[in-house]
C-alpha positions in Angstrom: 12.8 26.4 -11.7 11.0 24.2 -14.2 11.8 20.7 -12.4 9.4 17.7 -11.7 7.3 18.4 -9.2 7.4 15.7 -6.5 6.0 15.5 -2.9 6.3 13.3 0.1 3.7 11.6 2.3 3.2 9.0 4.4 0.4 6.9 5.8 1.1 5.3 9.7 4.9 6.0 8.0 4.0 4.1 4.9 5.9 6.2 3.1 5.3 7.1 -0.8 6.6 9.7 -3.3 3.8 11.8 -5.3 4.4 12.7 -8.9 2.0 15.3 -10.4 1.1 13.8 -13.8 -2.3 14.6 -14.8 -1.5 14.4 -18.8 1.1 11.2 -18.0 4.0 12.9 -20.1 6.6 11.1 -17.0 8.3 8.4 -18.7 8.3 6.5 -15.4 10.7 3.8 -16.1 11.3 1.1 -13.5 14.7 2.6 -13.0 13.1 6.0 -11.8 10.9 4.7 -9.9 13.6 2.6 -7.7 16.3 5.7 -7.7 13.3 7.9 -6.0 12.8 5.4 -3.5 16.5 4.4 -2.9 16.9 5.7 0.8 20.4 7.2 0.0 20.4 8.3 -3.8 16.8 9.5 -4.1 14.2 10.6 -2.3 13.6 7.4 -0.1 9.9 5.5 -0.1 8.2 2.3 0.2 6.8 3.2 -3.1 5.7 5.7 -6.3 2.3 7.4 -6.6 1.6 9.2 -9.7 -1.2 11.2 -9.6 -2.6 10.9 -13.4 -6.2 11.6 -14.8 -7.8 7.9 -15.4 -8.3 9.3 -19.4 -4.7 10.0 -20.1 -4.1 6.6 -19.7 -7.0 5.4 -21.4 -8.5 3.3 -18.8 -12.5 3.5 -17.9 -13.3 5.0 -14.0 -16.0 6.4 -12.5 -13.2 8.7 -10.6 -11.3 11.3 -12.7 -8.1 10.5 -11.2 -5.8 7.5 -11.3 -3.3 6.1 -8.4 -0.3 4.6 -10.5 1.6 2.8 -7.6 4.8 1.6 -8.2 6.8 -0.5 -5.5 10.4 0.4 -4.2 11.3 -1.9 -6.8 10.1 -0.4 -10.0 7.6 -3.1 -9.9 3.5 -2.3 -10.8 1.6 -3.1 -7.9 -2.6 -3.2 -8.2 -3.3 -1.6 -5.1 -2.4 0.1 -1.9 -4.3 1.3 0.9 -1.9 4.1 2.7 -1.0 5.0 -0.4 -4.6 5.6 -1.8 -5.1 7.8 1.9 -2.3 10.0 1.2 -3.4 10.5 -2.6 -6.8 11.1 -1.4 -5.6 13.9 0.7 -3.3 15.4 -2.1 -6.2 15.7 -4.4 -8.1 17.6 -1.5 -4.9 19.7 -0.5 -4.4 20.7 -4.2 -8.0 21.3 -4.9 -8.0 18.3 -7.3 -11.4 16.9 -5.4 -13.7 18.3 -2.6 -13.3 17.1 1.0 -15.9 14.3 1.5 -16.4 11.3 -0.6 -15.0 10.6 -4.2 -13.5 8.0 -6.2 -9.9 7.0 -6.4 -8.8 4.7 -9.8 -6.6 1.9 -8.8 -5.5 -1.7 -10.8 -7.6 -3.3 -8.3 -10.7 -1.1 -9.7 -12.7 2.0 -8.4 -11.9 2.9 -4.6 -14.6 5.3 -3.6 -12.3 7.4 -0.5 -14.0 9.8 2.4 -11.4 12.8 3.1 -12.6 13.9 6.6 -12.0 17.6 7.9 -8.9 16.1 10.1 -7.3 14.9 7.0 -7.8 11.3 8.2 -9.1 8.8 5.2 -11.3 6.0 5.0 -10.8 3.8 2.0 -13.5 1.4 0.6 -11.2 -1.4 -0.3 -13.8 -3.7 -1.9 -13.6 -7.3 -0.9 -11.1 -9.4 1.2 -11.6 -13.2 -0.4 -10.1 -15.8 1.5 -8.5 -18.4 -1.5 -7.0 -21.0 0.7 -3.9 -21.6 2.6 0.0 -21.5 2.2 3.3 -21.7 3.7 6.1 -19.3 4.4 9.8 -19.7 5.9 11.3 -17.2 7.9 14.8 -17.5 9.0 14.2 -21.7 8.5 11.2 -21.5 10.3 7.8 -22.3 8.9 4.6 -20.6 9.3 1.1 -21.7 8.2 -0.9 -18.9 7.0 -4.2 -17.6 5.3 -4.4 -16.6 1.6 -6.3 -13.3 1.2 -6.9 -11.5 -2.0 -7.6 -8.1 -1.5 -6.7 -6.7 -4.8 -3.7 -7.7 -4.1 -2.3 -11.2 -2.5 -1.5 -11.8 0.9 -0.8 -14.6 3.1 -1.5 -13.7 6.7 0.1 -15.8 9.7 -1.5 -15.4 13.4 1.0 -16.6 16.1 1.1 -16.8 19.6 4.8 -15.9 19.9 5.1 -12.1 19.9 5.7 -10.5 16.4 8.3 -8.6 17.8 10.7 -11.5 17.6 10.5 -12.1 14.0 13.8 -11.2 11.9 11.5 -10.0 8.9 15.4 -8.6 7.5 15.9 -10.9 4.8 13.2 -12.1 2.1 10.9 -14.8 4.0 10.3 -17.9 1.5 6.9 -18.7 -0.1 5.5 -21.2 -2.6 6.3 -19.3 -6.2 3.3 -21.9 -6.9 0.5 -20.2 -5.0 1.7 -16.5 -5.9 3.5 -16.4 -9.2 3.1 -12.6 -8.9 4.8 -12.6 -5.2 3.1 -12.1 -2.1 2.7 -9.3 0.9 3.3 -11.8 4.4 1.6 -10.6 7.3 2.6 -11.7 10.8 -0.3 -11.2 13.4 -1.2 -11.3 17.2 -4.5 -11.4 18.3 -4.6 -8.8 21.5 -7.8 -9.2 22.1 -11.7 -9.1 20.8 -11.0 -6.3 17.8 -7.4 -5.6 18.4 -4.5 -6.7 16.3 -0.7 -5.8 16.1 1.0 -6.6 12.9 4.3 -6.8 11.0 4.5 -7.1 7.4 7.0 -8.0 4.5 6.1 -6.9 1.5 6.8 -7.9 -1.9 9.0 -5.8 -4.3 9.8 -3.6 -0.7 10.9 -5.7 2.3 9.6 -4.9 5.6 7.6 -1.7 5.9 6.4 0.6 8.6 2.5 -0.3 7.7 0.6 -2.2 4.7 -2.8 -1.0 4.1 -4.1 -3.6 2.3 -2.3 -6.3 4.3 -4.0 -4.9 7.6 -7.5 -5.6 5.6 -6.1 -8.9 4.9 -5.1 -9.5 8.3 -8.5 -8.5 10.1 -10.7 -11.0 7.3 -8.3 -14.0 8.1 -8.7 -13.5 11.9 -11.9 -13.3 11.5 -12.0 -16.3 9.2 -10.2 -18.1 11.6 -12.5 -17.5 14.3 -15.4 -18.9 12.0 -16.6 -15.5 10.9 -16.8 -13.4 7.8 -17.7 -10.1 9.8 -16.1 -7.9 11.8 -14.1 -4.7 13.0 -10.8 -4.6 14.8 -7.9 -1.9 14.9 -4.5 -2.9 13.9 -1.4 -1.5 15.3 1.6 -1.2 13.3 4.9 0.0 13.8 4.0 3.3 12.0 0.8 3.7 13.7 -2.7 2.2 14.1 -5.6 2.1 11.8 -9.2 1.0 12.1 -10.3 -2.2 9.7 -14.4 -3.1 9.2 -15.0 -6.3 7.0 -18.4 -7.3 5.7 -19.4 -9.4 3.5 -18.5 -8.7 0.2 -16.5 -5.3 1.2 -14.0 -3.8 3.3 -13.2 -0.3 4.8 -9.9 1.4 6.2 -9.6 4.9 8.1 -6.2 5.9 9.3 -4.0 9.1 8.8 -2.4 10.6 5.8 0.5 13.1 5.7 1.8 15.4 3.7 5.7 16.6 4.7 7.3 17.6 2.1 7.3 18.9 -2.0 9.7 20.8 -4.3 11.2 19.7 -7.7 13.4 16.7 -8.9 16.4 18.2 -10.7 15.7 17.6 -14.3 19.7 16.3 -14.9 19.1 13.8 -12.1 15.8 12.5 -13.3 17.3 12.0 -17.3 20.5 9.8 -15.3 17.9 7.7 -13.2 16.0 6.8 -16.4 18.8 5.1 -17.8 19.5 1.1 -17.8 21.4 0.8 -14.7 20.3 3.8 -13.4 22.1 6.3 -11.2 
């Protein structure tokens, strides 16, 4: 058919379009990313994962493959914990990596992953660093939170009220001086020892069914509020459950990764989507 190959996948219902592009030949403009992610004029997704060799981008990495991640609005992001699981599963399914442990490159640095026999994936997420506190406003209501860096910026607010009652349809306000490049906002209920419930509003996307780096930030922040910097917790999200372990200097995220479709993008659609203003 000669079109542009794509796959569609999700990790705990945080969904992505994957574009195999080993030699970095695709012109992946913000307009094309936004069109692909649009749920009416494109395939629909929370983001795009370009599957490209690190060497093709002139990057140094311990891994052969680099996860070139873009948010749904076309902006470039450093890391995506759910996305890297889907990315890793695709590499194994496609015969580009062996099941077990290998390394995936990202803008947040190399990320060792383990693809298990059931195709769930554990990702070594690097450190989750507490960087201070800040405030966000949701529907005119202020919430104090803990700022956490997981290779990308987060603000985690622990609530006594049920997080299900928050209205996250609109962009919450935040301090642009603290987060000049935007921020992912996590809202958390502590359900008991080692168990959290979370909702998330992602920068450049809006509310999503899950956020992998956000779950790591949520666990790190709640541990910090409890006076420690190490522990483990399951995190229940609208899209499912993941397991997060935080230790001094590092964290891991374990959860499912699903590939649901594959096909080809129409070349005429691709050309039109890449023009300024898009489709």
